[in-house]
C-alpha positions, 0 to 999 in steps of 0.5 A: 545530316541533310536539311530534311533529317534535321527537321525530322529530329527537331520535330520529334524532339518537340513532340517528345517535350510536348508529351512529357508534361502529360505523363508527369503528375500535376503538382497540387499545393495545400497551405495549412495554418500552423497553430503549433510548431511548423515541424509538428504541423507538417508531420501531422498533415503529411499523411493526409497528402499521402492519402490524396496521392494514393486516391488521386494518383494523377496529382502530387499533393504536398503540404506547406504549413505556415503561420498567419502572416506567411500564409496570407502572403502565399494565398495572395500570390496564388501559391496554393490550390487548396487552403486548410485554415481556421474559420475566421481566416477562411471568411477573410480569404473568401472575401479577398480571393474568392475561396470556396469551402469544400469540406469541414474538418472533423477532429477528435476531441478526447476520443470523440469526433466533433465538427465544431470548436471553441475558445478557452479563457484560463488563469492559474489555479491559485488566482482567487481574484479571477473567477469570471470574465468581469475580473479580467478588467485591468489584467494582462492577457496573452493571446497568439495574435489578433487574427486567431479565431479560436485564440482571440476573436471568440474570447473577445466576443464572449467578453463583449457579450458580458459587457467587457470591452477589449479596451478594458484589458490592461495589456494584451500580449501577442506571443505568436504561434504556437499556443504553448507560448500563451500557456507558459506566459500565464504559468510563469506569471508574466500575464494574468490570463490567456486565450487559447483554442479548445484542445490545446490544454488537454494536448499539452497535459498529455505531452507532459508539458502541463498539469490541468491542476495548475489552471482554472477555466473562466466561465466554463461551459458544460461538457455534456455536448462537447468533451473539452474545456471551453469558455465560449460558444462553438463554431464550425471547425476548420475549412478545407477550401479551394482557390477560385482558379482550381478546375471544378473536376479537381475540386469534386475529386478532392472533396469526395476523397476527403469525405471518404477518409475513415477514422481508422485510415492512416491519414486520420490517425496521423492527423488526429481527426475523425474525418471530413464532413460536408461544408459547415455553416460559417455564417455565425463566424462571418457575423461574429467578425462583422459585429466586432468590427474586425478589419482584415489586416493581413500581410499583402505583398502586391505588385502591378500584376496583382492589381491588374489581375484583381481589379482589371474590370474596375480599372476599365470601368473607372477609366470609362467613367473618368472619360465620361466625366471629362466629356460631361465637364466639357459639355457642361462648360460648353453649355453652361447656360443650358441647365435643363439640358444638363439636368437631362444629361445628369439623369442619363448619367444616373440611369447608366449607373443604375443599369451598370449596378443592375448588371453587376448584381445580376452577374453576382446572382448568376455567379452565386447561383452557379456556385450553389448549383456546382456545390449541390452537384458536388454534394449529390455526387459525393452523396451517391458515391460515398461508402458510408450510409448517408441520410437526409432527414426533415428536422421537424418531423423526422421523415427520411427525405433521401438515402444513398446506396450505402444506406440501402446496403447497411439498413437492408431497406431499398432506397425507395422504402427508406424515403417513405420511412421516419427515422424513429422507425430505425432509431430505438430511442423514444421519439421525444428524445429523437426529436430533441436531438434533431432540434439540437443538430438543427441549431448546431448545438450538437452534431455528433450522436450515438444511437441504437439503429434497427436494421430490416433484419431486426438486428440492432447496431450501434451507430455514430451519427454526424448530423448537421444542417444543409440547404438542399434546393432551398430547404433546410435538412439534416445531413447525417453520416452513419458509421457502424461502430457496434464492434468498436463500441463493444471492444471499447466498452470491454476496454473501458471495463478492463481499464476500470477494473485495472484502475480499481485493482488493489494491486499497483500496475504499470506498463512499459515499452521495451526499453522500460519507459513507463507508458501507463499506470493505474491509480493503485500505483499512484497510491503506492508510490506517490507519483501521479501518472504524468509524473511517472510516464516517460520514466523507468521504474528504476529511475523513480523507485530505486532504493539502493538495497539491490546491486547491479547483479540483481537488476541485470538478472531481472532484465535478462529474465524478462528480455528472454520473454520469461516472467519474473517474480520476486520481492524488492525494496523500493522508494516512494516519492517521499523517500520512504522505503517499502517492500513489494512483491512484483511480477513482470510479464513480457507482452509479445507480438505475433513475431515473438518480439517484445512490445511491452512489459506489464508489472503488477506490484503489491505492497507487502510491507505490513506482511513483512513487518508481521513476518518479522514480528512472528519471526522475532516472537518465535526466535527472540526473547521479547524483553531482551531481544536475545535469541530464545531457546528455539533459536539457540537450539537451532544454532547449537545444532549447527555448531556441534557438527561444525566443531566436529568438522573443524576439530575445534572446541565449542563451549556452552555456558549456563548462567543463572542470576543469584537471588533474582527473586529478591529484587522482584519481591522488593521492587516489583517485576518492572525492576526485575525486567530492567535488570534482565535487560541490562544483564543481556547488554552486559553479556553481549558486550563480553562475547565476540560477534560470532558467539551467541547469547540467549535467554531461556526464560526467567533469570536464565541465560545461555552463551555459546562460544564457537571456534575455540582451540582444538586443544582441550586445555586451551579450550577450557582456559578460553571458555573460563576466561570468557565466563569470568569476564561475564561473571565479573561484569554481572557482579558490578552494581546496577543502577535502574531508573523506574519510569513508572515512578518519576525520579526513583532510582534503584541501586542493586547488586546481583551475582551469577552462577555459571555452568560450563561444558565443552562440545567437540563430537557429533555424539554430543546432542543439543539436549545433553549439552544444555542439561550438562551446562545446567548441572554445572550451574547448579554445582556453582550454586552449591559452591556458594553462588557467584562461581563458575563450574565445569561439568563433571561426569559424576554429576550426570551419574548423580542426576540419573540416580536422582531421576530414577529415584523420582520415577520410583517415588512417583510409583511408590504411592500407587504401589503402597510402598509407604509405611508409618513408623512410630517413635514413642514420646514419654513424660517426666515419669518416663511413661509413654504419653504419645508417639510421632508418626514417621514416614518410611519407604519400603522399596522392593529393590532398594529396601528401606529408603531413608527419608533424608533421600526422598523427602527433599525430592518429594518437596522439590517435585511436589509429590509431598502433597499426595504423600502428606495427604496419605500420612494424614489419612493413615495416622487418622486411621491408626488413631481410630484403631487405637480407640478400640483398644482400652490401653491405647484409647487416650494415646496422642499421635503427632505427624509432620506437615510440610510447608507446601501441604500447609499452604494449600487452601484446602488443607484445613478441609482435608484435616477436617474431612479425615477426622470426621471420616474416621470418627476420631477424637481430634484432640489425639491428633497433633500437627508438627510445624517447622518454625520457619514455616509457621512464621512465613505468612503469620496471618495465614498460619494463625487463621488455619491453626485457629480453625483447626484448634477449634476442631480440637487439633493441637500444634507443636512447633518442631525444630524450635530454636533453629530459626529466627522466631519473634516472641511477638509472633510466637505469642500469637500462634495457637501452639500447645507445645514446643519441641527443642531441636535435637541439635541443641540436645546433642551437646547439652551436657558438654556445651554451655551455649546449648545448655543455656539455649535449652534453659531459655527455651524451657523458661520461655515456654513456661512463661507462655504456658506451653508444653515442652518436649525435647527430641534426640534424647539418647543418653541419661545425662541428657535426660537428667539435665532436661529433667532437672530444668523442668522439661516435661516430655522426651523423645529419642533413642533412649526411650525407643527407636522409630518402629513399625506398628507391630513392634511399636505396640510390642514395645509398649506392652513389654515395658508397660510404658503406656499411660493415657495422656491427660486431655 
């Protein structure tokens, strides 16, 4: 290589190295004061650095967060080009290092943009001894540091204004950053109160680190003008300032870029601020620091270069002054005796100092004038180039002094026309209100407003106006930045409306992220679960509410449904905060983004506990007996309907058992229904204890129970034995004594014994219907009753035939009355001379197919079915009609006719009226009508019997006691009854001639009747020997086959005519 080539290469390398820096972006460092963790602070402001890197690509901006001491030393060493810090820190650094503010931060406070902030003094909510600032005397207080403006100096100034010196605080504890340490010290009781800047408490509450219910604000200020809790006045927000050696061009570019940040930019979102505003008025901050006498005690790390750089002018001046001093001293020593000369020299010296001071002052004025001119130039450049509408407004009159091109574009008025307008021509609020708001903005009491502004087109838009006082050419004006928020406010209004609607919704609602973590709940959710929003957010619903009632498969299927993007609906049992369980109906709806990916899940929950409870109650009422809790007839029939086909499929028998308690009515009559209910409950318990879990027991009503046995043997004999074994077990259990405590009567115990009659039937085939099985078991139970009770009987098909026959007879009996099939037969009654003195009318049924049906067949059935009432009324009517007919016959006119009255008929309240009506209707002599009552019927309710008999006796009707001697008559009651006659039952007459007991009874009845003044008639007299015995002992009348059988009317009248037996009765 030649020497020339070497020089050429070296020259090219030098050129290349000189050119490289010109293409590399210049490093610009921004120091940020950290009041939370350094990591959080760095993350928050990195997006702002990224924004500046895009806006100013020729520079590379970086963020360096630091706490107070570190930031002081870094600024002192010239590490940064720009500094973002709190107002007090800025004021101090401006004095130390010549920083100049280029923009003021405008953060969001609870969603509202503000350009000022304040301080908070707080204590624990339960501290009743601390209400005002004066209560802090003698207390321990926490703060981050003495240099914190919002976290110490503001609070100290408020205390000072209220007469509380900081020295009166018992102890100040400085925790260092972040502010969380101050809050934790107060909450844990290490100190009595704490100082923090505004927004800290709300931020910690949102992060779940604090509940605002835990704290109390001391001397709280109104929230109308500022949306966060505070105890102090408001001061300008953080200052974004430039170091003195930063080029003016870069300062302008950075200021303009900051002012152009919009609320929806990523920088503002990440930094949690609204934007930046032109520099605020920091004079109140400087005044506060001076009034408190706060001295700067920053951490300065100086070396000789810092001294030379900062104090070079003073060193040179000082050296000169030192030289002059030495020179003056020399002159003074040389000419000590020349005082006048010395005085002149002193005057010259003072003149020099005055000139020097004037020169320094002029220099400072010139520097400040330059700064102001530069600031106004930057402001004008920003004003003209900013994308947001900006106005300069005269604060007192409201005249628009200036407007930028963006305002011309937005309002539709040329700038020149805007300059000739008053703001009240645009703002639709009343002028007085506008003037009030301008005054507040001028005093910096408030700088954020929302107004309705009308455009040149007439359209009204909603705008946010940030207005603060600025000095322009020595004149104070309101600098207003306008943002059109019409669509945003409409959307926010709609969102607030929706939020209010959702929060006011009766149904609980929650929103989760795709992983199931709760991000939002409404008030109804808190009301339902007991969990406040801050307790629920961050957890999964399953963490909070899992009841243990659902298995993993249930939750897995639920998640498979919603993760597939489908809606899930269902019912769950969940748990409240207080551990109580509740039923809920829930709908989970996935929310998808444009790409179809799940963003959130929305769950709507409704408490259905009451509905479930009501449904269960309805179910219980519909299918269970309210008294015993056993299944009722409906549920039994449902189960039996399933058991019959199951038995047919399995080829194994089932059994149905019908249980009826014997003489249950006696317990009710003796002790009342309450005792009866207690017995039924105990019976249910005993029956249930005798059967297997797979079997069923039910109560049909009253004292009737049914047991259904399933899965018995497939062999008939074995199945019968198994069923009978269970039935016997139940019968024996129910036969045990009952001991019942009556709650209505304290200390009363009822001892009772009650047996049961049990009917059984087996089922095996599909052909067995539910109704047939119940009917067969019921029939078998009645057979057990007929067998003497306390017995078990199986159903016999012969029973069915008897039941069917009885049913057919009942159907015919109901039709007989309407068809006129009843007849009266008459049996003669004779006196001692064997002459006819009367007759008994006996009911007969002449059926067209059955022929003459015996009264022994149909009378009991009529009694049981209640048909005896219309039949008895027909007998009364027919008998009275016949007496009326006989009254027209000379021979029969005084003939007496007796009819039988059933117990049911006699007990009717209208019975007396029916007799009176019949007697009057036919116009008969009532003395010829005789009513025969049975002994047991007459004594069933003696008072009622006597009353009815007495009333009819006054009418003239007479009474005969039928079947006397078969009951348990009491002479005491017998004497009270208005009887005319006693009829000796034929059971005593039948063996009167051969049975001494019957003979003695008859004699006693006759003697007793004579003593009571009653007539006696004997029925069933069939032989002469019977008649002779009765006649010999004084019996006055007779009835029986010896004198005549019961005959139809025509034959009866022929009998009397042929035998000439008629003899009028002596009335």
